[in-house]
ChimeraX commands (.cxc) that place a marker at each C-alpha (Angstrom):
marker #1 position 7.57,7.35,15.12 radius 0.5
marker #1 position 5.94,10.52,13.88 radius 0.5
marker #1 position 3.75,9.98,10.67 radius 0.5
marker #1 position 2.96,12.67,8.10 radius 0.5
marker #1 position 0.53,12.39,5.18 radius 0.5
marker #1 position -2.85,13.94,3.90 radius 0.5
marker #1 position -5.59,14.39,6.49 radius 0.5
marker #1 position -8.15,16.33,4.34 radius 0.5
marker #1 position -10.31,15.90,1.49 radius 0.5
marker #1 position -7.52,15.28,-0.80 radius 0.5
marker #1 position -6.75,12.06,0.43 radius 0.5
marker #1 position -8.01,10.39,-2.66 radius 0.5
marker #1 position -5.79,12.55,-4.99 radius 0.5
marker #1 position -2.50,10.99,-5.97 radius 0.5
marker #1 position 0.43,11.64,-8.13 radius 0.5
marker #1 position 0.48,9.84,-11.67 radius 0.5
marker #1 position 3.40,7.67,-10.46 radius 0.5
marker #1 position 1.45,6.23,-7.49 radius 0.5
marker #1 position -1.64,5.55,-9.71 radius 0.5
marker #1 position 0.37,3.62,-12.36 radius 0.5
marker #1 position 2.02,1.67,-9.57 radius 0.5
marker #1 position -1.56,0.71,-8.40 radius 0.5
marker #1 position -2.69,-0.20,-11.94 radius 0.5
marker #1 position 0.38,-2.46,-12.42 radius 0.5
marker #1 position -0.19,-4.03,-9.00 radius 0.5
marker #1 position -3.76,-4.85,-9.73 radius 0.5
marker #1 position -3.70,-6.07,-13.20 radius 0.5
marker #1 position -0.33,-6.10,-15.05 radius 0.5
marker #1 position 1.13,-9.21,-13.27 radius 0.5
marker #1 position -1.79,-11.23,-14.83 radius 0.5
marker #1 position -0.74,-10.01,-18.34 radius 0.5
marker #1 position 3.00,-10.89,-18.34 radius 0.5
marker #1 position 3.50,-7.51,-16.26 radius 0.5
marker #1 position 3.07,-5.58,-19.38 radius 0.5
marker #1 position 0.89,-2.77,-20.75 radius 0.5
marker #1 position 1.07,-1.04,-23.88 radius 0.5
marker #1 position 1.63,2.71,-23.52 radius 0.5
marker #1 position -1.60,3.32,-25.49 radius 0.5
marker #1 position -3.58,1.35,-23.15 radius 0.5
marker #1 position -2.07,2.84,-20.03 radius 0.5
marker #1 position -2.81,6.25,-21.47 radius 0.5
marker #1 position -6.43,5.36,-21.96 radius 0.5
marker #1 position -6.67,4.01,-18.28 radius 0.5
marker #1 position -5.03,6.98,-16.87 radius 0.5
marker #1 position -7.38,9.25,-18.82 radius 0.5
marker #1 position -10.13,7.71,-16.63 radius 0.5
marker #1 position -8.29,9.05,-13.59 radius 0.5
marker #1 position -8.08,12.60,-15.19 radius 0.5
marker #1 position -4.34,12.15,-16.06 radius 0.5
marker #1 position -3.13,13.69,-19.35 radius 0.5
marker #1 position -0.84,11.88,-21.79 radius 0.5
marker #1 position 2.32,13.81,-21.05 radius 0.5
marker #1 position 2.04,13.24,-17.34 radius 0.5
marker #1 position 1.62,9.45,-17.96 radius 0.5
marker #1 position 4.74,9.51,-20.25 radius 0.5
marker #1 position 6.68,11.57,-17.55 radius 0.5
marker #1 position 5.53,9.14,-14.89 radius 0.5
marker #1 position 6.28,6.01,-16.68 radius 0.5
marker #1 position 9.89,7.41,-17.57 radius 0.5
marker #1 position 10.47,7.98,-13.78 radius 0.5
marker #1 position 9.17,4.62,-12.71 radius 0.5
marker #1 position 11.73,3.01,-15.39 radius 0.5
marker #1 position 14.57,5.14,-13.96 radius 0.5
marker #1 position 13.64,3.71,-10.59 radius 0.5
marker #1 position 13.92,0.31,-11.80 radius 0.5
marker #1 position 10.21,-0.66,-11.35 radius 0.5
marker #1 position 9.23,-0.67,-15.04 radius 0.5
marker #1 position 11.29,-1.60,-18.17 radius 0.5
marker #1 position 10.61,-0.75,-21.78 radius 0.5
marker #1 position 9.33,-3.71,-23.94 radius 0.5
marker #1 position 7.57,-4.21,-27.11 radius 0.5
marker #1 position 4.96,-6.96,-27.61 radius 0.5
marker #1 position 3.64,-7.93,-30.95 radius 0.5
marker #1 position 5.08,-4.60,-32.22 radius 0.5
marker #1 position 3.34,-2.43,-29.61 radius 0.5
marker #1 position 5.54,-0.25,-27.38 radius 0.5
marker #1 position 4.85,-0.42,-23.84 radius 0.5
marker #1 position 6.18,-1.02,-20.17 radius 0.5
marker #1 position 6.55,-4.23,-18.32 radius 0.5
marker #1 position 7.53,-4.88,-14.61 radius 0.5
marker #1 position 11.09,-5.51,-13.89 radius 0.5
marker #1 position 11.98,-8.51,-11.72 radius 0.5
marker #1 position 12.53,-6.03,-8.89 radius 0.5
marker #1 position 9.16,-4.46,-9.64 radius 0.5
marker #1 position 7.62,-7.89,-9.51 radius 0.5
marker #1 position 8.92,-8.51,-6.14 radius 0.5
marker #1 position 8.03,-5.19,-4.61 radius 0.5
marker #1 position 4.48,-5.42,-5.63 radius 0.5
marker #1 position 4.23,-9.08,-4.37 radius 0.5
marker #1 position 5.59,-7.96,-1.05 radius 0.5
marker #1 position 3.13,-5.04,-0.99 radius 0.5
marker #1 position 0.24,-7.55,-1.45 radius 0.5
marker #1 position 1.08,-9.09,1.83 radius 0.5
marker #1 position 0.32,-5.92,3.64 radius 0.5
marker #1 position -2.31,-4.24,1.49 radius 0.5
marker #1 position -4.73,-7.25,1.49 radius 0.5
marker #1 position -3.78,-8.67,4.78 radius 0.5
marker #1 position -6.17,-10.25,7.34 radius 0.5
marker #1 position -6.60,-9.33,10.90 radius 0.5
marker #1 position -3.75,-7.92,13.00 radius 0.5
marker #1 position -1.55,-9.91,15.46 radius 0.5
marker #1 position -2.51,-10.87,18.86 radius 0.5
marker #1 position -0.47,-10.11,21.95 radius 0.5
marker #1 position 0.29,-13.79,22.44 radius 0.5
marker #1 position 2.20,-13.79,19.18 radius 0.5
marker #1 position 5.03,-11.83,20.70 radius 0.5
marker #1 position 7.29,-9.15,19.44 radius 0.5
marker #1 position 10.07,-8.67,17.03 radius 0.5
marker #1 position 13.14,-6.36,18.14 radius 0.5
marker #1 position 15.69,-4.96,15.84 radius 0.5
marker #1 position 18.93,-3.72,17.57 radius 0.5
marker #1 position 21.26,-2.01,15.41 radius 0.5
marker #1 position 24.27,0.26,15.54 radius 0.5
marker #1 position 25.74,2.08,12.46 radius 0.5
marker #1 position 29.00,4.01,12.52 radius 0.5
marker #1 position 28.98,7.68,12.49 radius 0.5
marker #1 position 30.91,7.68,9.07 radius 0.5
marker #1 position 28.05,5.65,7.61 radius 0.5
marker #1 position 25.18,8.03,8.39 radius 0.5
marker #1 position 23.63,7.46,5.11 radius 0.5
marker #1 position 23.31,3.77,5.92 radius 0.5
marker #1 position 21.72,4.73,9.20 radius 0.5
marker #1 position 19.29,6.78,7.58 radius 0.5
marker #1 position 18.52,4.03,5.00 radius 0.5
marker #1 position 18.13,1.61,7.80 radius 0.5
marker #1 position 15.69,3.77,9.80 radius 0.5
marker #1 position 13.65,4.57,6.65 radius 0.5
marker #1 position 13.30,0.86,5.78 radius 0.5
marker #1 position 12.13,-0.04,9.42 radius 0.5
marker #1 position 9.55,2.85,9.32 radius 0.5
marker #1 position 8.30,1.66,6.00 radius 0.5
marker #1 position 7.94,-1.85,7.52 radius 0.5
marker #1 position 5.98,-0.22,10.38 radius 0.5
marker #1 position 8.25,-0.45,13.32 radius 0.5
marker #1 position 7.94,1.60,16.25 radius 0.5
marker #1 position 10.78,3.16,18.24 radius 0.5
marker #1 position 11.76,1.93,21.65 radius 0.5
marker #1 position 14.96,3.96,21.66 radius 0.5
marker #1 position 17.63,5.22,19.02 radius 0.5
marker #1 position 18.90,1.73,18.19 radius 0.5
marker #1 position 16.03,-0.38,19.33 radius 0.5
marker #1 position 12.76,-0.62,17.24 radius 0.5
marker #1 position 9.97,-3.00,17.57 radius 0.5
marker #1 position 7.07,-4.72,15.62 radius 0.5
marker #1 position 4.87,-7.74,15.86 radius 0.5
marker #1 position 6.86,-10.81,15.65 radius 0.5
marker #1 position 4.79,-12.08,12.41 radius 0.5
marker #1 position 7.02,-9.40,10.59 radius 0.5
marker #1 position 10.14,-11.48,11.08 radius 0.5
marker #1 position 10.28,-13.02,7.61 radius 0.5
marker #1 position 9.33,-9.80,5.80 radius 0.5
marker #1 position 11.89,-7.83,7.77 radius 0.5
marker #1 position 14.76,-10.35,7.14 radius 0.5
marker #1 position 14.05,-10.34,3.45 radius 0.5
marker #1 position 13.97,-6.57,3.26 radius 0.5
marker #1 position 17.21,-5.91,5.34 radius 0.5
marker #1 position 19.07,-8.70,3.27 radius 0.5
marker #1 position 17.87,-7.25,-0.14 radius 0.5
marker #1 position 18.94,-3.79,0.97 radius 0.5
marker #1 position 22.30,-5.04,2.21 radius 0.5
marker #1 position 21.78,-3.62,5.74 radius 0.5
marker #1 position 22.21,-6.95,7.86 radius 0.5
marker #1 position 25.77,-6.15,8.89 radius 0.5
marker #1 position 24.32,-3.43,11.26 radius 0.5
marker #1 position 21.41,-5.32,12.68 radius 0.5
marker #1 position 20.58,-8.11,15.11 radius 0.5
marker #1 position 16.93,-9.47,15.00 radius 0.5
marker #1 position 15.35,-11.01,18.31 radius 0.5
marker #1 position 11.77,-12.27,18.98 radius 0.5
marker #1 position 10.62,-11.39,22.56 radius 0.5
marker #1 position 7.81,-11.42,24.94 radius 0.5
marker #1 position 6.83,-8.85,27.59 radius 0.5
marker #1 position 7.47,-10.18,30.92 radius 0.5
marker #1 position 6.95,-7.32,33.48 radius 0.5
marker #1 position 7.03,-3.77,34.38 radius 0.5
marker #1 position 4.71,-1.21,32.61 radius 0.5
marker #1 position 1.47,-1.55,30.69 radius 0.5
marker #1 position 2.12,-2.62,27.08 radius 0.5
marker #1 position -0.94,-0.55,26.02 radius 0.5
marker #1 position 0.80,2.65,27.35 radius 0.5
marker #1 position 4.27,1.48,25.80 radius 0.5
marker #1 position 2.70,1.06,22.34 radius 0.5
marker #1 position 1.29,4.64,22.52 radius 0.5
marker #1 position 4.99,5.76,22.95 radius 0.5
marker #1 position 6.55,3.56,20.42 radius 0.5
marker #1 position 4.02,4.36,17.65 radius 0.5
marker #1 position 2.23,7.72,17.09 radius 0.5
marker #1 position -1.24,6.22,17.41 radius 0.5
marker #1 position -2.89,9.66,17.31 radius 0.5
marker #1 position -1.28,10.59,13.87 radius 0.5
marker #1 position -2.31,7.06,12.67 radius 0.5
marker #1 position -5.76,7.53,13.72 radius 0.5
marker #1 position -6.11,10.74,11.88 radius 0.5
marker #1 position -4.91,9.11,8.71 radius 0.5
marker #1 position -7.29,6.25,9.11 radius 0.5
marker #1 position -10.15,8.85,9.72 radius 0.5
marker #1 position -9.07,10.87,6.69 radius 0.5
marker #1 position -9.50,7.75,4.65 radius 0.5
marker #1 position -12.80,7.04,6.06 radius 0.5
marker #1 position -14.09,10.52,5.62 radius 0.5
marker #1 position -13.03,10.34,1.72 radius 0.5
marker #1 position -14.01,6.73,1.04 radius 0.5
marker #1 position -17.16,6.28,2.91 radius 0.5
marker #1 position -19.21,8.69,0.77 radius 0.5
marker #1 position -17.98,6.96,-2.38 radius 0.5
marker #1 position -19.14,3.59,-1.16 radius 0.5
marker #1 position -22.58,5.17,-0.19 radius 0.5
marker #1 position -22.79,6.38,-3.75 radius 0.5
marker #1 position -22.13,3.10,-5.30 radius 0.5
marker #1 position -24.36,1.19,-2.88 radius 0.5
marker #1 position -27.20,3.70,-3.86 radius 0.5
marker #1 position -26.46,3.26,-7.54 radius 0.5
marker #1 position -26.67,-0.60,-7.14 radius 0.5
marker #1 position -30.10,-0.33,-5.63 radius 0.5
marker #1 position -31.42,2.01,-8.23 radius 0.5
marker #1 position -32.90,1.53,-11.80 radius 0.5
marker #1 position -31.03,1.54,-15.02 radius 0.5
marker #1 position -27.77,0.03,-13.72 radius 0.5
marker #1 position -25.25,0.11,-16.51 radius 0.5
marker #1 position -23.49,-2.92,-18.06 radius 0.5
marker #1 position -20.37,-3.93,-16.24 radius 0.5
marker #1 position -18.31,-2.97,-19.34 radius 0.5
marker #1 position -19.82,0.34,-19.85 radius 0.5
marker #1 position -19.53,3.80,-18.53 radius 0.5
marker #1 position -20.11,2.70,-14.89 radius 0.5
marker #1 position -17.25,0.20,-15.15 radius 0.5
marker #1 position -14.92,3.05,-16.30 radius 0.5
marker #1 position -15.84,5.13,-13.17 radius 0.5
marker #1 position -15.74,1.97,-10.90 radius 0.5
marker #1 position -12.13,1.59,-12.20 radius 0.5
marker #1 position -11.15,5.28,-11.43 radius 0.5
marker #1 position -12.64,5.11,-7.99 radius 0.5
marker #1 position -11.15,1.78,-7.15 radius 0.5
marker #1 position -7.85,2.64,-8.23 radius 0.5
marker #1 position -7.92,6.05,-6.21 radius 0.5
marker #1 position -9.22,4.21,-3.01 radius 0.5
marker #1 position -6.43,1.44,-3.31 radius 0.5
marker #1 position -3.84,4.05,-3.91 radius 0.5
marker #1 position -4.93,5.90,-0.72 radius 0.5
marker #1 position -5.38,2.82,1.17 radius 0.5
marker #1 position -2.16,0.92,0.31 radius 0.5
marker #1 position 0.18,3.42,2.24 radius 0.5
marker #1 position -1.60,2.70,5.57 radius 0.5
marker #1 position -0.84,-0.93,6.21 radius 0.5
marker #1 position 2.86,-0.06,6.00 radius 0.5
marker #1 position 2.60,2.63,8.53 radius 0.5
marker #1 position 0.39,0.48,10.88 radius 0.5
marker #1 position 2.13,-3.02,11.11 radius 0.5
marker #1 position -1.08,-4.86,12.48 radius 0.5
marker #1 position -0.81,-4.10,16.13 radius 0.5
marker #1 position -2.63,-6.37,18.55 radius 0.5
marker #1 position -6.20,-5.19,18.81 radius 0.5
marker #1 position -6.13,-5.61,22.64 radius 0.5
marker #1 position -3.48,-3.05,22.96 radius 0.5
marker #1 position -5.25,-0.33,20.86 radius 0.5
marker #1 position -7.68,2.23,21.81 radius 0.5
marker #1 position -11.42,1.35,21.83 radius 0.5
marker #1 position -13.09,1.94,18.40 radius 0.5
marker #1 position -9.72,1.87,16.72 radius 0.5
marker #1 position -10.22,3.63,13.41 radius 0.5
marker #1 position -7.97,1.30,11.57 radius 0.5
marker #1 position -10.50,-1.55,12.10 radius 0.5
marker #1 position -13.24,0.65,10.62 radius 0.5
marker #1 position -11.15,1.83,7.67 radius 0.5
marker #1 position -10.08,-1.83,6.84 radius 0.5
marker #1 position -13.66,-2.89,6.82 radius 0.5
marker #1 position -14.63,0.13,4.61 radius 0.5
marker #1 position -11.78,-0.66,2.18 radius 0.5
marker #1 position -12.91,-4.36,2.09 radius 0.5
marker #1 position -16.44,-3.36,1.28 radius 0.5
marker #1 position -15.20,-1.10,-1.60 radius 0.5
marker #1 position -13.17,-3.77,-2.91 radius 0.5
marker #1 position -16.24,-6.02,-2.96 radius 0.5
marker #1 position -18.32,-3.57,-4.75 radius 0.5
marker #1 position -15.70,-2.12,-7.26 radius 0.5
marker #1 position -13.18,-4.70,-8.06 radius 0.5
marker #1 position -15.30,-6.72,-10.61 radius 0.5
marker #1 position -16.39,-3.79,-12.66 radius 0.5
marker #1 position -13.04,-2.35,-12.55 radius 0.5
marker #1 position -11.46,-5.48,-13.87 radius 0.5
marker #1 position -14.03,-5.64,-16.60 radius 0.5
marker #1 position -13.07,-2.13,-17.81 radius 0.5
marker #1 position -9.42,-3.03,-17.94 radius 0.5
marker #1 position -10.33,-5.92,-19.96 radius 0.5
marker #1 position -12.35,-3.74,-22.28 radius 0.5
marker #1 position -9.43,-1.26,-22.75 radius 0.5
marker #1 position -6.55,-3.80,-23.11 radius 0.5
marker #1 position -8.34,-6.82,-24.60 radius 0.5
marker #1 position -6.20,-9.08,-22.25 radius 0.5
marker #1 position -8.02,-12.14,-22.01 radius 0.5
marker #1 position -5.78,-13.22,-19.22 radius 0.5
marker #1 position -7.36,-10.82,-16.82 radius 0.5
marker link #1:1,2 radius 0.2
marker link #1:2,3 radius 0.2
marker link #1:3,4 radius 0.2
marker link #1:4,5 radius 0.2
marker link #1:5,6 radius 0.2
marker link #1:6,7 radius 0.2
marker link #1:7,8 radius 0.2
marker link #1:8,9 radius 0.2
marker link #1:9,10 radius 0.2
marker link #1:10,11 radius 0.2
marker link #1:11,12 radius 0.2
marker link #1:12,13 radius 0.2
marker link #1:13,14 radius 0.2
marker link #1:14,15 radius 0.2
marker link #1:15,16 radius 0.2
marker link #1:16,17 radius 0.2
marker link #1:17,18 radius 0.2
marker link #1:18,19 radius 0.2
marker link #1:19,20 radius 0.2
marker link #1:20,21 radius 0.2
marker link #1:21,22 radius 0.2
marker link #1:22,23 radius 0.2
marker link #1:23,24 radius 0.2
marker link #1:24,25 radius 0.2
marker link #1:25,26 radius 0.2
marker link #1:26,27 radius 0.2
marker link #1:27,28 radius 0.2
marker link #1:28,29 radius 0.2
marker link #1:29,30 radius 0.2
marker link #1:30,31 radius 0.2
marker link #1:31,32 radius 0.2
marker link #1:32,33 radius 0.2
marker link #1:33,34 radius 0.2
marker link #1:34,35 radius 0.2
marker link #1:35,36 radius 0.2
marker link #1:36,37 radius 0.2
marker link #1:37,38 radius 0.2
marker link #1:38,39 radius 0.2
marker link #1:39,40 radius 0.2
marker link #1:40,41 radius 0.2
marker link #1:41,42 radius 0.2
marker link #1:42,43 radius 0.2
marker link #1:43,44 radius 0.2
marker link #1:44,45 radius 0.2
marker link #1:45,46 radius 0.2
marker link #1:46,47 radius 0.2
marker link #1:47,48 radius 0.2
marker link #1:48,49 radius 0.2
marker link #1:49,50 radius 0.2
marker link #1:50,51 radius 0.2
marker link #1:51,52 radius 0.2
marker link #1:52,53 radius 0.2
marker link #1:53,54 radius 0.2
marker link #1:54,55 radius 0.2
marker link #1:55,56 radius 0.2
marker link #1:56,57 radius 0.2
marker link #1:57,58 radius 0.2
marker link #1:58,59 radius 0.2
marker link #1:59,60 radius 0.2
marker link #1:60,61 radius 0.2
marker link #1:61,62 radius 0.2
marker link #1:62,63 radius 0.2
marker link #1:63,64 radius 0.2
marker link #1:64,65 radius 0.2
marker link #1:65,66 radius 0.2
marker link #1:66,67 radius 0.2
marker link #1:67,68 radius 0.2
marker link #1:68,69 radius 0.2
marker link #1:69,70 radius 0.2
marker link #1:70,71 radius 0.2
marker link #1:71,72 radius 0.2
marker link #1:72,73 radius 0.2
marker link #1:73,74 radius 0.2
marker link #1:74,75 radius 0.2
marker link #1:75,76 radius 0.2
marker link #1:76,77 radius 0.2
marker link #1:77,78 radius 0.2
marker link #1:78,79 radius 0.2
marker link #1:79,80 radius 0.2
marker link #1:80,81 radius 0.2
marker link #1:81,82 radius 0.2
marker link #1:82,83 radius 0.2
marker link #1:83,84 radius 0.2
marker link #1:84,85 radius 0.2
marker link #1:85,86 radius 0.2
marker link #1:86,87 radius 0.2
marker link #1:87,88 radius 0.2
marker link #1:88,89 radius 0.2
marker link #1:89,90 radius 0.2
marker link #1:90,91 radius 0.2
marker link #1:91,92 radius 0.2
marker link #1:92,93 radius 0.2
marker link #1:93,94 radius 0.2
marker link #1:94,95 radius 0.2
marker link #1:95,96 radius 0.2
marker link #1:96,97 radius 0.2
marker link #1:97,98 radius 0.2
marker link #1:98,99 radius 0.2
marker link #1:99,100 radius 0.2
marker link #1:100,101 radius 0.2
marker link #1:101,102 radius 0.2
marker link #1:102,103 radius 0.2
marker link #1:103,104 radius 0.2
marker link #1:104,105 radius 0.2
marker link #1:105,106 radius 0.2
marker link #1:106,107 radius 0.2
marker link #1:107,108 radius 0.2
marker link #1:108,109 radius 0.2
marker link #1:109,110 radius 0.2
marker link #1:110,111 radius 0.2
marker link #1:111,112 radius 0.2
marker link #1:112,113 radius 0.2
marker link #1:113,114 radius 0.2
marker link #1:114,115 radius 0.2
marker link #1:115,116 radius 0.2
marker link #1:116,117 radius 0.2
marker link #1:117,118 radius 0.2
marker link #1:118,119 radius 0.2
marker link #1:119,120 radius 0.2
marker link #1:120,121 radius 0.2
marker link #1:121,122 radius 0.2
marker link #1:122,123 radius 0.2
marker link #1:123,124 radius 0.2
marker link #1:124,125 radius 0.2
marker link #1:125,126 radius 0.2
marker link #1:126,127 radius 0.2
marker link #1:127,128 radius 0.2
marker link #1:128,129 radius 0.2
marker link #1:129,130 radius 0.2
marker link #1:130,131 radius 0.2
marker link #1:131,132 radius 0.2
marker link #1:132,133 radius 0.2
marker link #1:133,134 radius 0.2
marker link #1:134,135 radius 0.2
marker link #1:135,136 radius 0.2
marker link #1:136,137 radius 0.2
marker link #1:137,138 radius 0.2
marker link #1:138,139 radius 0.2
marker link #1:139,140 radius 0.2
marker link #1:140,141 radius 0.2
marker link #1:141,142 radius 0.2
marker link #1:142,143 radius 0.2
marker link #1:143,144 radius 0.2
marker link #1:144,145 radius 0.2
marker link #1:145,146 radius 0.2
marker link #1:146,147 radius 0.2
marker link #1:147,148 radius 0.2
marker link #1:148,149 radius 0.2
marker link #1:149,150 radius 0.2
marker link #1:150,151 radius 0.2
marker link #1:151,152 radius 0.2
marker link #1:152,153 radius 0.2
marker link #1:153,154 radius 0.2
marker link #1:154,155 radius 0.2
marker link #1:155,156 radius 0.2
marker link #1:156,157 radius 0.2
marker link #1:157,158 radius 0.2
marker link #1:158,159 radius 0.2
marker link #1:159,160 radius 0.2
marker link #1:160,161 radius 0.2
marker link #1:161,162 radius 0.2
marker link #1:162,163 radius 0.2
marker link #1:163,164 radius 0.2
marker link #1:164,165 radius 0.2
marker link #1:165,166 radius 0.2
marker link #1:166,167 radius 0.2
marker link #1:167,168 radius 0.2
marker link #1:168,169 radius 0.2
marker link #1:169,170 radius 0.2
marker link #1:170,171 radius 0.2
marker link #1:171,172 radius 0.2
marker link #1:172,173 radius 0.2
marker link #1:173,174 radius 0.2
marker link #1:174,175 radius 0.2
marker link #1:175,176 radius 0.2
marker link #1:176,177 radius 0.2
marker link #1:177,178 radius 0.2
marker link #1:178,179 radius 0.2
marker link #1:179,180 radius 0.2
marker link #1:180,181 radius 0.2
marker link #1:181,182 radius 0.2
marker link #1:182,183 radius 0.2
marker link #1:183,184 radius 0.2
marker link #1:184,185 radius 0.2
marker link #1:185,186 radius 0.2
marker link #1:186,187 radius 0.2
marker link #1:187,188 radius 0.2
marker link #1:188,189 radius 0.2
marker link #1:189,190 radius 0.2
marker link #1:190,191 radius 0.2
marker link #1:191,192 radius 0.2
marker link #1:192,193 radius 0.2
marker link #1:193,194 radius 0.2
marker link #1:194,195 radius 0.2
marker link #1:195,196 radius 0.2
marker link #1:196,197 radius 0.2
marker link #1:197,198 radius 0.2
marker link #1:198,199 radius 0.2
marker link #1:199,200 radius 0.2
marker link #1:200,201 radius 0.2
marker link #1:201,202 radius 0.2
marker link #1:202,203 radius 0.2
marker link #1:203,204 radius 0.2
marker link #1:204,205 radius 0.2
marker link #1:205,206 radius 0.2
marker link #1:206,207 radius 0.2
marker link #1:207,208 radius 0.2
marker link #1:208,209 radius 0.2
marker link #1:209,210 radius 0.2
marker link #1:210,211 radius 0.2
marker link #1:211,212 radius 0.2
marker link #1:212,213 radius 0.2
marker link #1:213,214 radius 0.2
marker link #1:214,215 radius 0.2
marker link #1:215,216 radius 0.2
marker link #1:216,217 radius 0.2
marker link #1:217,218 radius 0.2
marker link #1:218,219 radius 0.2
marker link #1:219,220 radius 0.2
marker link #1:220,221 radius 0.2
marker link #1:221,222 radius 0.2
marker link #1:222,223 radius 0.2
marker link #1:223,224 radius 0.2
marker link #1:224,225 radius 0.2
marker link #1:225,226 radius 0.2
marker link #1:226,227 radius 0.2
marker link #1:227,228 radius 0.2
marker link #1:228,229 radius 0.2
marker link #1:229,230 radius 0.2
marker link #1:230,231 radius 0.2
marker link #1:231,232 radius 0.2
marker link #1:232,233 radius 0.2
marker link #1:233,234 radius 0.2
marker link #1:234,235 radius 0.2
marker link #1:235,236 radius 0.2
marker link #1:236,237 radius 0.2
marker link #1:237,238 radius 0.2
marker link #1:238,239 radius 0.2
marker link #1:239,240 radius 0.2
marker link #1:240,241 radius 0.2
marker link #1:241,242 radius 0.2
marker link #1:242,243 radius 0.2
marker link #1:243,244 radius 0.2
marker link #1:244,245 radius 0.2
marker link #1:245,246 radius 0.2
marker link #1:246,247 radius 0.2
marker link #1:247,248 radius 0.2
marker link #1:248,249 radius 0.2
marker link #1:249,250 radius 0.2
marker link #1:250,251 radius 0.2
marker link #1:251,252 radius 0.2
marker link #1:252,253 radius 0.2
marker link #1:253,254 radius 0.2
marker link #1:254,255 radius 0.2
marker link #1:255,256 radius 0.2
marker link #1:256,257 radius 0.2
marker link #1:257,258 radius 0.2
marker link #1:258,259 radius 0.2
marker link #1:259,260 radius 0.2
marker link #1:260,261 radius 0.2
marker link #1:261,262 radius 0.2
marker link #1:262,263 radius 0.2
marker link #1:263,264 radius 0.2
marker link #1:264,265 radius 0.2
marker link #1:265,266 radius 0.2
marker link #1:266,267 radius 0.2
marker link #1:267,268 radius 0.2
marker link #1:268,269 radius 0.2
marker link #1:269,270 radius 0.2
marker link #1:270,271 radius 0.2
marker link #1:271,272 radius 0.2
marker link #1:272,273 radius 0.2
marker link #1:273,274 radius 0.2
marker link #1:274,275 radius 0.2
marker link #1:275,276 radius 0.2
marker link #1:276,277 radius 0.2
marker link #1:277,278 radius 0.2
marker link #1:278,279 radius 0.2
marker link #1:279,280 radius 0.2
marker link #1:280,281 radius 0.2
marker link #1:281,282 radius 0.2
marker link #1:282,283 radius 0.2
marker link #1:283,284 radius 0.2
marker link #1:284,285 radius 0.2
marker link #1:285,286 radius 0.2
marker link #1:286,287 radius 0.2
marker link #1:287,288 radius 0.2
marker link #1:288,289 radius 0.2
marker link #1:289,290 radius 0.2
marker link #1:290,291 radius 0.2
marker link #1:291,292 radius 0.2
view
């Protein structure tokens, strides 16, 4: 599977829609899934996004079924739809997951066949498997760590794709080196590039915050520094949340030495430890949401 994406200094840049999804994923589910449009505009301003772009992005997310218009205490805003709630909950399992699988956990195989006259369904199935992080063994056989079985079943059922698919769990018994095979089934070089791009962009950001934490005159968590912490944390999480879907958590023993994914995950965890608290305080200050 070939992976494309940003590899340069622009890795922390993102479209307004992606930033809004991150904000809702981090905070809105704790406030009944809702933000007033006024609060969202203020939060997005911290990210350098102007009001027209915010309104356009929320309208597009509404059309996609992620958000729905809702008024609360007379204030206009957008809340997460039921589908949006599920999408974000499913994403949490990947974005904030623990260590990867081990070779002893086995593998999940997806074997599928889609009639030629249903090519759109074939494309949809391949897209969903790629989104789940599957590697390609052959045209109709894809593979992932066995721990993705429940998630894969749920996604394929929700998308109405089960009629074309059979799922199997399997172990590698003989013939060939699994490490070499993984290099054929997944584009590890490209994935390493994406992880390295994340490290190159996010490591200096963490260093700046760690330096500021050691320096004099640290700001109140609800002040200017909290606004910057919010902006930096949302940008980092937006850049990070794509990567765990491209990498399904492959067993470490089959990956190259000094796998960039491990270093990137440690870096993301350190940034989360430093920024999540003040970022949360900023959202509370802007929205006045006691539940956060």
